[in-house]
ZALUM-843525 format. One line per field, with one value per atom (N, C-alpha, C): residue number from 0; y, x, z. Coordinates in steps of 0.1 Angstrom, whole numbers, plus 5000, padded with zeros to 4 digits. Example, Ala and Ser with C-alpha at 12.3 -4.5 7.8 and 13.67 -1.06 7.14 Angstrom:
2
resi <- c(0|0|0|1|1|1) $
Y <- c(4943|4955|4967|4978|4989|5000) $
X <- c(5132|5123|5132|5128|5137|5129) $
Z <- c(5078|5078|5078|5071|5071|5079) $
//
This chain:
348
resi <- c(0|0|0|1|1|1|2|2|2|3|3|3|4|4|4|5|5|5|6|6|6|7|7|7|8|8|8|9|9|9|10|10|10|11|11|11|12|12|12|13|13|13|14|14|14|15|15|15|16|16|16|17|17|17|18|18|18|19|19|19|20|20|20|21|21|21|22|22|22|23|23|23|24|24|24|25|25|25|26|26|26|27|27|27|28|28|28|29|29|29|30|30|30|31|31|31|32|32|32|33|33|33|34|34|34|35|35|35|36|36|36|37|37|37|38|38|38|39|39|39|40|40|40|41|41|41|42|42|42|43|43|43|44|44|44|45|45|45|46|46|46|47|47|47|48|48|48|49|49|49|50|50|50|51|51|51|52|52|52|53|53|53|54|54|54|55|55|55|56|56|56|57|57|57|58|58|58|59|59|59|60|60|60|61|61|61|62|62|62|63|63|63|64|64|64|65|65|65|66|66|66|67|67|67|68|68|68|69|69|69|70|70|70|71|71|71|72|72|72|73|73|73|74|74|74|75|75|75|76|76|76|77|77|77|78|78|78|79|79|79|80|80|80|81|81|81|82|82|82|83|83|83|84|84|84|85|85|85|86|86|86|87|87|87|88|88|88|89|89|89|90|90|90|91|91|91|92|92|92|93|93|93|94|94|94|95|95|95|96|96|96|97|97|97|98|98|98|99|99|99|100|100|100|101|101|101|102|102|102|103|103|103|104|104|104|105|105|105|106|106|106|107|107|107|108|108|108|109|109|109|110|110|110|111|111|111|112|112|112|113|113|113|114|114|114|115|115|115|116|116|116|117|117|117|118|118|118|119|119|119|120|120|120|121|121|121|122|122|122|123|123|123|124|124|124|125|125|125|126|126|126|127|127|127|128|128|128|129|129|129|130|130|130|131|131|131|132|132|132|133|133|133|134|134|134|135|135|135|136|136|136|137|137|137|138|138|138|139|139|139|140|140|140|141|141|141|142|142|142|143|143|143|144|144|144|145|145|145|146|146|146|147|147|147|148|148|148|149|149|149|150|150|150|151|151|151|152|152|152|153|153|153|154|154|154|155|155|155|156|156|156|157|157|157|158|158|158|159|159|159|160|160|160|161|161|161|162|162|162|163|163|163|164|164|164|165|165|165|166|166|166|167|167|167|168|168|168|169|169|169|170|170|170|171|171|171|172|172|172|173|173|173|174|174|174|175|175|175|176|176|176|177|177|177|178|178|178|179|179|179|180|180|180|181|181|181|182|182|182|183|183|183|184|184|184|185|185|185|186|186|186|187|187|187|188|188|188|189|189|189|190|190|190|191|191|191|192|192|192|193|193|193|194|194|194|195|195|195|196|196|196|197|197|197|198|198|198|199|199|199|200|200|200|201|201|201|202|202|202|203|203|203|204|204|204|205|205|205|206|206|206|207|207|207|208|208|208|209|209|209|210|210|210|211|211|211|212|212|212|213|213|213|214|214|214|215|215|215|216|216|216|217|217|217|218|218|218|219|219|219|220|220|220|221|221|221|222|222|222|223|223|223|224|224|224|225|225|225|226|226|226|227|227|227|228|228|228|229|229|229|230|230|230|231|231|231|232|232|232|233|233|233|234|234|234|235|235|235|236|236|236|237|237|237|238|238|238|239|239|239|240|240|240|241|241|241|242|242|242|243|243|243|244|244|244|245|245|245|246|246|246|247|247|247|248|248|248|249|249|249|250|250|250|251|251|251|252|252|252|253|253|253|254|254|254|255|255|255|256|256|256|257|257|257|258|258|258|259|259|259|260|260|260|261|261|261|262|262|262|263|263|263|264|264|264|265|265|265|266|266|266|267|267|267|268|268|268|269|269|269|270|270|270|271|271|271|272|272|272|273|273|273|274|274|274|275|275|275|276|276|276|277|277|277|278|278|278|279|279|279|280|280|280|281|281|281|282|282|282|283|283|283|284|284|284|285|285|285|286|286|286|287|287|287|288|288|288|289|289|289|290|290|290|291|291|291|292|292|292|293|293|293|294|294|294|295|295|295|296|296|296|297|297|297|298|298|298|299|299|299|300|300|300|301|301|301|302|302|302|303|303|303|304|304|304|305|305|305|306|306|306|307|307|307|308|308|308|309|309|309|310|310|310|311|311|311|312|312|312|313|313|313|314|314|314|315|315|315|316|316|316|317|317|317|318|318|318|319|319|319|320|320|320|321|321|321|322|322|322|323|323|323|324|324|324|325|325|325|326|326|326|327|327|327|328|328|328|329|329|329|330|330|330|331|331|331|332|332|332|333|333|333|334|334|334|335|335|335|336|336|336|337|337|337|338|338|338|339|339|339|340|340|340|341|341|341|342|342|342|343|343|343|344|344|344|345|345|345|346|346|346|347|347|347) $
Y <- c(1923|1915|1913|1923|1921|1910|1909|1898|1885|1884|1872|1867|1877|1874|1868|1874|1869|1855|1852|1839|1829|1832|1823|1820|1831|1829|1821|1822|1814|1800|1797|1783|1776|1784|1779|1776|1781|1780|1766|1756|1743|1736|1743|1738|1738|1733|1733|1742|1740|1748|1762|1772|1786|1792|1785|1791|1803|1803|1814|1827|1825|1837|1842|1833|1838|1846|1840|1846|1860|1861|1874|1884|1880|1889|1895|1887|1891|1899|1903|1909|1920|1929|1939|1948|1951|1960|1954|1941|1935|1937|1935|1937|1952|1961|1976|1979|1973|1976|1970|1958|1952|1960|1965|1973|1986|1992|2005|2003|1993|1991|1988|1979|1975|1987|1996|2008|2018|2019|2030|2028|2015|2013|2019|2015|2022|2037|2041|2055|2063|2058|2064|2064|2053|2053|2063|2064|2073|2088|2090|2103|2109|2101|2105|2107|2100|2101|2090|2093|2084|2072|2074|2063|2052|2057|2047|2040|2047|2040|2030|2034|2025|2012|2014|2002|1993|1998|1989|1982|1989|1983|1972|1975|1965|1952|1954|1942|1934|1940|1932|1926|1932|1926|1913|1913|1900|1890|1895|1885|1878|1886|1880|1871|1874|1867|1853|1853|1841|1829|1830|1818|1814|1824|1820|1813|1817|1811|1796|1794|1781|1772|1778|1770|1766|1776|1773|1762|1762|1752|1738|1738|1725|1719|1728|1724|1719|1726|1722|1709|1707|1694|1683|1685|1675|1671|1681|1679|1671|1674|1667|1652|1648|1633|1627|1635|1630|1639|1640|1649|1644|1654|1651|1661|1657|1665|1673|1686|1694|1695|1691|1691|1705|1709|1722|1724|1713|1715|1720|1716|1721|1736|1742|1756|1764|1758|1765|1762|1751|1747|1757|1766|1775|1785|1788|1798|1812|1820|1833|1842|1841|1850|1848|1836|1833|1838|1836|1841|1856|1863|1878|1883|1876|1880|1877|1866|1863|1874|1878|1888|1901|1905|1917|1917|1905|1904|1902|1894|1891|1903|1913|1925|1933|1931|1938|1934|1922|1917|1924|1929|1935|1950|1956|1970|1974|1987|1993|1995|1990|1992|2007|2015|2029|2037|2031|2037|2040|2033|2035|2049|2055|2068|2079|2076|2087|2093|2085|2090|2093|2094|2096|2109|2119|2131|2130|2119|2116|2105|2101|2090|2095|2089|2093|2087|2095|2091|2083|2090|2083|2078|2085|2081|2067|2063|2049|2039|2043|2034|2031|2041|2039|2029|2031|2021|2007|2006|1993|1987|1995|1990|1985|1992|1989|1975|1974|1962|1950|1952|1941|1936|1946|1943|1935|1939|1932|1918|1916|1903|1894|1899|1891|1887|1897|1894|1883|1885|1875|1861|1860|1847|1841|1849|1844|1839|1848|1844|1832|1831|1820|1807|1808|1796|1791|1801|1798|1791|1797|1791|1776|1775|1761|1752|1756|1747|1744|1753|1750|1739|1741|1732|1718|1718|1706|1698|1705|1699|1695|1703|1700|1699|1701|1700|1711|1709|1719|1719|1713|1713|1727|1730|1743|1745|1756|1759|1774|1779|1794|1797|1788|1791|1781|1783|1774|1773|1784|1783|1776|1778|1771|1756|1752|1738|1732|1740|1735|1734|1744|1744|1732|1728|1717|1704|1703|1691|1691|1702|1702|1703|1710|1712|1704|1698|1690|1698|1694|1700|1715|1719|1733|1742|1736|1744|1755|1752|1763|1775|1772|1783|1791|1784|1791|1800|1795|1803|1815|1812|1823|1835|1832|1842|1849|1842|1847|1857|1852|1861|1874|1873|1886|1895|1889|1897|1903|1896|1901|1913|1912|1923|1935|1932|1942|1949|1942|1948|1958|1954|1963|1976|1974|1986|1995|1989|1998|2005|1998|2005|2016|2013|2024|2036|2034|2045|2053|2046|2053|2061|2057|2063|2073|2068|2075|2089|2091|2104|2114|2109|2118|2122|2113|2117|2127|2126|2136|2149|2149|2161|2168|2160|2166|2173|2167|2173|2187|2186|2199|2210|2206|2216|2222|2215|2220|2227|2228|2234|2226|2212|2203|2196|2201|2195|2205|2202|2211|2215|2228|2233|2226|2224|2219|2205|2197|2184|2186|2197|2200|2205|2208|2213|2202|2205|2196|2198|2187|2188|2196|2206|2215|2208|2196|2189|2178|2169|2158|2160|2171|2175|2164|2158|2148|2154|2149|2154|2148|2153|2147|2147|2158|2159|2149|2148|2138|2124|2121|2108|2104|2114|2111|2110|2119|2118|2104|2100|2087|2076|2077|2066|2065|2077|2076|2070|2074|2068|2053|2049|2035|2027|2033|2026|2025|2035|2034|2024|2023|2013|1999|1997|1984|1980|1989|1986|1983|1990|1989|1980|1978|1970|1956|1948|1935|1934|1924|1924|1924|1915|1914|1927|1933|1946|1957|1958|1969|1965|1952|1948|1953|1950|1954|1969|1977|1991|1996|1990|1994|1991|1979|1975|1985|1988|1997|2010|2016|2029|2029|2019|2018|2016|2008|2006|2019|2027|2040|2049|2050|2059|2052|2039|2033|2036|2035|2038|2053|2062|2076|2078|2071|2072|2068|2057|2052|2062|2068|2078|2090|2094|2105|2103|2090|2087|2090|2086|2089|2104|2111|2126|2132|2128|2134|2130|2118|2115|2124|2128|2137|2151|2155|2169|2172|2163|2165|2154|2153|2142|2141|2152|2152|2154|2151|2153|2143|2148|2140|2131|2119|2110|2096|2087|2073|2069|2062|2058|2043|2037|2023|2021|2012|2010|2006|2011|2008|2013|2024|2029|2031|2038|2040|2027|2017|2004|1998|1998|1992|2000|2014|2022|2018|2016|2012|1999|1989|1976|1978|1986|1989|1994|2004|2010|1999|1991|1981|1971|1967|1957|1963|1976|1983|1983|1987|1987|1973|1963|1949|1946|1950|1947|1955|1967|1975|1969|1962|1955|1944|1940|1929|1933|1946|1952|1951|1948|1948|1962|1963|1976|1984|1978|1985|1990|1982|1986|1997|1996|2007|2020|2019|2032|2038|2031|2036|2042|2035|2040|2053|2055|2067|2078|2075|2086|2090|2080|2083|2092|2088|2095|2110|2111|2125|2133|2128|2135|2140|2130|2133|2144|2143|2153|2167|2167|2180|2186|2178|2183|2188|2181|2186|2199|2201|2213|2225|2222|2232|2236|2227|2230|2238|2235|2242|2256|2258|2272|2280|2273|2280|2285|2277|2281|2292|2291|2301|2314|2314|2327|2333|2326|2331|2336|2331|2334|2349|2356|2370|2378|2375|2383|2380|2368|2365|2373|2373|2381|2396|2401|2415|2419|2410|2413|2409|2403|2398|2410|2410|2421|2422|2434|2436|2428|2422|2414|2399|2396|2382|2373|2379|2370|2364|2370|2364|2354) $
X <- c(8328|8315|8308|8309|8303|8310|8323|8330|8326|8323|8319|8305|8296|8283|8285|8294|8297|8303|8312|8317|8306|8297|8287|8278|8275|8266|8272|8285|8292|8292|8294|8294|8281|8270|8257|8251|8258|8252|8250|8257|8255|8242|8235|8223|8223|8212|8211|8201|8196|8185|8190|8182|8185|8195|8199|8210|8205|8192|8187|8187|8184|8184|8198|8208|8222|8226|8222|8226|8220|8207|8200|8206|8210|8215|8229|8236|8249|8250|8238|8238|8227|8229|8218|8214|8200|8194|8194|8192|8192|8205|8216|8229|8231|8227|8228|8219|8207|8198|8204|8210|8215|8227|8236|8248|8243|8233|8228|8223|8215|8209|8220|8230|8241|8249|8252|8261|8253|8240|8232|8230|8231|8229|8240|8253|8264|8265|8261|8262|8252|8240|8230|8234|8240|8244|8255|8265|8276|8272|8262|8257|8251|8245|8238|8248|8259|8269|8279|8291|8302|8298|8290|8287|8278|8269|8260|8269|8278|8287|8296|8301|8310|8303|8290|8282|8280|8276|8274|8287|8298|8311|8315|8313|8316|8307|8294|8286|8290|8294|8298|8311|8320|8333|8331|8322|8319|8312|8303|8297|8306|8317|8326|8337|8340|8351|8346|8333|8328|8328|8324|8325|8339|8348|8362|8368|8364|8369|8364|8351|8346|8353|8356|8364|8378|8384|8398|8397|8388|8386|8384|8375|8372|8384|8391|8402|8414|8417|8427|8424|8411|8406|8408|8404|8405|8420|8429|8443|8449|8444|8449|8447|8436|8433|8439|8444|8450|8462|8472|8483|8491|8496|8504|8515|8527|8538|8537|8542|8542|8557|8560|8573|8577|8590|8594|8592|8593|8592|8578|8568|8554|8553|8561|8561|8569|8580|8589|8585|8576|8573|8567|8557|8551|8561|8572|8581|8580|8590|8591|8580|8577|8567|8553|8549|8536|8535|8546|8546|8545|8552|8551|8537|8531|8517|8507|8510|8501|8503|8515|8518|8511|8510|8503|8489|8482|8468|8466|8475|8474|8477|8485|8488|8475|8465|8452|8446|8448|8442|8448|8460|8466|8465|8458|8456|8445|8446|8436|8440|8452|8457|8459|8463|8465|8452|8441|8428|8426|8433|8432|8437|8445|8450|8440|8430|8421|8413|8407|8399|8408|8421|8430|8427|8422|8418|8407|8399|8388|8392|8404|8409|8416|8414|8421|8435|8445|8459|8462|8461|8463|8478|8487|8501|8504|8496|8498|8488|8475|8465|8465|8468|8468|8479|8491|8501|8498|8493|8489|8478|8468|8457|8462|8471|8476|8484|8493|8501|8492|8483|8474|8466|8460|8452|8460|8473|8481|8484|8487|8490|8478|8466|8454|8452|8454|8452|8462|8475|8485|8481|8476|8472|8460|8450|8438|8442|8449|8452|8462|8471|8481|8473|8464|8457|8447|8441|8433|8441|8452|8461|8465|8468|8472|8460|8448|8437|8433|8435|8433|8442|8455|8465|8463|8460|8458|8445|8435|8423|8422|8425|8424|8437|8448|8461|8465|8472|8476|8469|8457|8449|8445|8444|8440|8425|8421|8407|8405|8394|8391|8385|8380|8374|8379|8391|8397|8390|8385|8378|8364|8358|8345|8348|8359|8362|8365|8371|8374|8361|8352|8340|8331|8332|8324|8329|8342|8348|8345|8346|8344|8330|8321|8307|8297|8302|8292|8287|8276|8271|8268|8263|8259|8271|8282|8294|8298|8298|8302|8293|8280|8270|8272|8274|8277|8289|8299|8311|8310|8302|8299|8292|8283|8277|8287|8296|8306|8315|8319|8328|8321|8308|8301|8300|8298|8297|8311|8322|8335|8337|8333|8335|8326|8314|8305|8311|8317|8323|8334|8342|8353|8347|8336|8329|8324|8318|8313|8324|8335|8347|8353|8353|8359|8350|8337|8328|8329|8332|8334|8347|8358|8371|8374|8373|8378|8372|8359|8353|8358|8360|8364|8379|8387|8400|8400|8392|8391|8386|8377|8372|8383|8391|8402|8412|8415|8424|8418|8405|8399|8399|8397|8397|8411|8421|8435|8440|8431|8435|8442|8442|8448|8439|8426|8416|8405|8396|8385|8377|8375|8368|8354|8346|8333|8333|8344|8344|8346|8351|8353|8340|8329|8317|8310|8306|8299|8284|8276|8262|8257|8248|8244|8237|8231|8224|8232|8238|8245|8260|8265|8279|8288|8284|8292|8296|8307|8311|8302|8290|8280|8284|8289|8293|8304|8314|8325|8320|8310|8304|8297|8289|8281|8290|8300|8309|8316|8321|8328|8318|8306|8296|8294|8293|8290|8302|8314|8326|8327|8324|8324|8313|8302|8291|8295|8301|8305|8316|8326|8336|8331|8322|8316|8307|8301|8291|8299|8310|8317|8329|8335|8347|8345|8356|8355|8363|8361|8367|8382|8388|8403|8409|8402|8407|8407|8396|8395|8405|8407|8416|8431|8435|8448|8450|8440|8441|8443|8435|8435|8449|8454|8467|8478|8477|8487|8487|8475|8474|8479|8476|8480|8496|8501|8515|8523|8517|8524|8525|8513|8514|8521|8521|8530|8544|8549|8562|8565|8555|8557|8559|8551|8552|8566|8570|8584|8595|8593|8603|8602|8590|8588|8595|8594|8601|8616|8622|8637|8639|8631|8633|8630|8620|8616|8626|8632|8642|8655|8658|8669|8666|8653|8649|8646|8641|8637|8642|8655|8661|8657|8652|8649|8634|8626|8611|8606|8596|8589|8579|8583|8574|8578|8569|8572|8583|8593|8605|8607|8607|8610|8624|8632|8646|8647|8658|8662|8651|8645|8634|8638|8649|8652|8655|8660|8663|8649|8640|8626|8620|8622|8616|8622|8635|8641|8635|8634|8628|8614|8606|8593|8592|8600|8601|8604|8614|8618|8607|8600|8589|8578|8575|8564|8568|8580|8584|8583|8586|8585|8570|8561|8547|8542|8546|8542|8546|8557|8562|8553|8544|8535|8522|8520|8508|8509|8498|8499|8498|8498|8499|8486|8475|8462|8461|8465|8464|8474|8486|8496|8492|8485|8480|8470|8460|8450|8457|8467|8474|8481|8486|8492|8482|8470|8459|8456|8455|8451|8462|8475|8486|8487|8482|8482|8472|8460|8450|8456|8463|8468|8479|8488|8498|8492|8481|8475|8469|8463|8457|8468|8480|8491|8496|8497|8502|8492|8479|8469|8469|8470|8471|8483|8495|8507|8506|8501|8499|8489|8479|8469|8475|8483|8490|8500|8507|8517|8511|8499|8492|8486|8483|8477|8487|8499|8509|8513|8514|8517|8506|8494|8483|8482|8485|8485|8496|8508|8519|8516|8509|8506|8496|8487|8477|8481|8493|8497|8502|8500|8504|8520|8524|8539|8545|8556|8563|8559|8548|8544|8553|8562|8572|8581|8583|8593|8586) $
Z <- c(3824|3826|3812|3803|3790|3783|3784|3778|3783|3796|3802|3796|3794|3788|3774|3767|3753|3754|3763|3764|3768|3777|3780|3768|3761|3750|3739|3737|3727|3731|3744|3748|3748|3747|3747|3733|3723|3709|3705|3711|3707|3713|3722|3727|3742|3748|3762|3767|3780|3785|3788|3785|3788|3779|3768|3760|3752|3748|3740|3749|3762|3771|3772|3774|3775|3762|3750|3738|3736|3740|3738|3748|3759|3769|3765|3756|3752|3739|3734|3721|3720|3711|3708|3719|3718|3728|3741|3742|3756|3763|3756|3762|3767|3758|3761|3774|3774|3785|3798|3798|3810|3815|3806|3809|3815|3810|3815|3829|3831|3845|3855|3851|3861|3864|3854|3857|3865|3862|3869|3884|3889|3903|3911|3909|3917|3914|3902|3899|3908|3909|3917|3932|3936|3950|3953|3944|3946|3944|3935|3933|3946|3954|3966|3977|3977|3988|3988|3994|3995|4004|4014|4023|4016|4008|4000|3990|3983|3973|3980|3992|3999|4003|4008|4012|4001|3989|3977|3974|3974|3970|3981|3994|4004|4003|4000|3999|3987|3976|3964|3967|3975|3978|3986|3995|4003|3994|3985|3976|3966|3962|3952|3959|3971|3978|3984|3988|3994|3984|3972|3963|3960|3959|3957|3969|3981|3993|3994|3990|3989|3979|3968|3957|3962|3969|3974|3985|3994|4004|3999|3989|3983|3975|3968|3960|3969|3980|3989|3995|3999|4005|3996|3983|3973|3970|3970|3968|3979|3991|4003|4002|3995|3994|3981|3972|3960|3956|3964|3961|3949|3941|3929|3928|3924|3922|3909|3909|3897|3893|3881|3876|3871|3873|3868|3854|3846|3831|3828|3836|3833|3835|3843|3845|3834|3831|3821|3807|3805|3791|3782|3787|3778|3771|3777|3771|3777|3775|3780|3775|3762|3755|3761|3763|3769|3783|3791|3805|3805|3796|3796|3792|3782|3778|3790|3797|3808|3820|3822|3832|3829|3816|3813|3817|3815|3819|3834|3840|3854|3863|3858|3866|3868|3859|3861|3874|3878|3891|3903|3902|3913|3913|3903|3903|3913|3916|3925|3939|3943|3956|3959|3948|3950|3953|3951|3954|3969|3977|3991|3995|3986|3989|3986|3977|3973|3985|3993|4005|4017|4015|4027|4035|4028|4035|4045|4044|4053|4063|4063|4072|4084|4095|4107|4107|4109|4109|4096|4085|4072|4070|4076|4075|4080|4090|4095|4089|4088|4084|4069|4060|4046|4041|4045|4041|4046|4059|4064|4055|4051|4043|4030|4024|4011|4011|4021|4022|4026|4035|4039|4027|4019|4007|3997|3995|3985|3990|4003|4008|4006|4009|4008|3993|3984|3970|3965|3969|3965|3970|3983|3988|3981|3978|3971|3957|3949|3935|3935|3944|3944|3947|3957|3961|3949|3943|3931|3920|3917|3907|3911|3923|3928|3927|3931|3930|3915|3906|3892|3887|3889|3885|3891|3904|3912|3907|3902|3899|3885|3875|3861|3854|3861|3855|3845|3835|3826|3812|3812|3800|3796|3783|3778|3778|3784|3785|3786|3780|3781|3795|3802|3815|3826|3830|3839|3853|3858|3871|3869|3857|3855|3854|3848|3847|3861|3869|3883|3891|3889|3897|3892|3879|3874|3881|3883|3890|3904|3911|3926|3930|3922|3926|3918|3907|3899|3887|3881|3869|3870|3882|3883|3888|3889|3894|3885|3872|3862|3862|3863|3864|3876|3887|3900|3899|3893|3892|3882|3872|3862|3869|3878|3886|3895|3901|3910|3902|3890|3881|3878|3875|3871|3884|3895|3908|3910|3907|3909|3900|3887|3878|3882|3887|3891|3903|3912|3924|3919|3909|3904|3898|3891|3885|3896|3906|3917|3924|3927|3934|3925|3912|3903|3902|3903|3903|3916|3926|3939|3940|3934|3935|3923|3911|3900|3898|3899|3897|3908|3920|3931|3929|3923|3920|3909|3899|3888|3894|3903|3909|3917|3924|3932|3923|3912|3902|3897|3895|3890|3900|3913|3924|3925|3922|3923|3911|3901|3888|3878|3880|3871|3862|3861|3853|3850|3841|3838|3851|3853|3865|3867|3857|3859|3866|3865|3871|3886|3891|3905|3912|3905|3911|3919|3931|3939|3938|3940|3940|3952|3949|3960|3972|3969|3980|3986|3977|3982|3985|3980|3982|3976|3965|3957|3944|3938|3925|3914|3913|3904|3890|3885|3871|3867|3876|3874|3874|3883|3883|3871|3866|3854|3842|3841|3829|3829|3841|3842|3838|3843|3840|3825|3818|3803|3796|3800|3793|3796|3808|3812|3804|3802|3794|3780|3774|3760|3758|3767|3766|3767|3777|3779|3767|3761|3750|3737|3734|3722|3722|3733|3734|3739|3737|3743|3756|3764|3777|3776|3768|3768|3762|3752|3747|3757|3764|3775|3786|3789|3799|3796|3783|3779|3780|3775|3776|3790|3799|3813|3820|3817|3822|3816|3803|3798|3804|3806|3812|3826|3834|3848|3848|3839|3838|3836|3828|3825|3837|3844|3856|3868|3868|3879|3876|3864|3861|3864|3861|3864|3879|3887|3902|3906|3901|3904|3901|3889|3886|3895|3899|3908|3922|3926|3939|3938|3928|3926|3927|3920|3919|3933|3940|3952|3963|3963|3972|3971|3959|3957|3960|3957|3958|3973|3980|3994|4003|4005|4012|4027|4033|4047|4049|4039|4040|4051|4058|4069|4062|4057|4049|4052|4048|4050|4040|4045|4037|4038|4027|4026|4022|4029|4025|4010|4005|3991|3981|3984|3976|3961|3958|3944|3937|3944|3937|3933|3943|3940|3928|3928|3918|3904|3903|3890|3886|3895|3892|3887|3893|3889|3875|3872|3858|3848|3851|3842|3839|3850|3849|3841|3843|3835|3820|3817|3803|3797|3804|3799|3796|3805|3802|3790|3788|3777|3764|3763|3751|3746|3755|3751|3745|3744|3738|3722|3715|3701|3695|3682|3676|3678|3678|3680|3694|3703|3717|3720|3714|3716|3710|3699|3692|3701|3707|3716|3728|3733|3745|3741|3729|3725|3725|3720|3720|3734|3743|3757|3763|3761|3766|3760|3748|3742|3749|3752|3760|3773|3780|3793|3792|3782|3780|3777|3769|3765|3778|3787|3799|3808|3809|3817|3812|3798|3792|3795|3794|3797|3811|3821|3835|3838|3832|3835|3830|3818|3813|3821|3826|3834|3847|3853|3866|3863|3852|3849|3846|3840|3836|3849|3859|3871|3881|3881|3891|3891|3879|3880|3886|3883|3890|3905|3909|3923|3930|3924|3930|3930|3920|3919|3930|3934|3944|3958|3959|3972|3981|3994|4002|4002|4005|4005|4016|4013|4023|4023|4015|4015|4008|3999|3992|4001|4013|4023|4032) $
//
């Protein structure tokens, strides 16, 4: 979202009504104050309880999908009255490198499906409902993004632009269309922030409760029974990244981090299938084959990161490895004392 504010301010420097306000909001103390207020709202809601946080996230989801649905409907209607063929050369023309770089950023749009697993402990019949929710959400996302891409190409063609949806909105909705879509984009980014504040701190708190993270993060608020410390720490880190980084830089780091643990999950599937072949679990046909394909695709995306992004990813991975080492040593050091105090015969 902060990147979007910067884009708007840069586009307004040539003049126009309200340009000074956009420029002021994208820089200095005004930008810091806006980011603080926007992050504080979902933080306060989630600090009081998961229901309040989920309500904020749900409202923002509706608010961000409605403008996109309107844009898709108008674009499809316009295409129906002036259909044009798309030549294969227009798709293959950019080259493999450009497609790989685009895939690195586009994959960010499909992240988050795994968050449906985080509140599974509070879901009735999670073995059935959680996989259904994940697959349904992915299908909806694929449909929305595919239709949006189709509408963009059908409306403005293959012209180069930094704001393709804004250009489409200007064509379909008139002069105020780009401003309308800029608001929709900011709502979409805000919805993502709200959802991440709902899920990520609770995941960190769960790790802490199981001994895989610092114990203070697992402490619950005495009144609200929420992981207050984890929520506040996540909010501070989010605020610092939003204040100091640019959108594309933070986007590449987020995609790189997600790609690493997606590859790790794929590798874990292969290991678990061999270690527990008769486990009572959801089994998708050709699981190891899909896992190998997922690992290969993840490695392909990681090769598109530049040196600075790769270095920062290495630092992040080092913190994760240090935490894993610390958690493993902590468990190893407590096992002898647990066995010593266990009743006789409990080993059997």
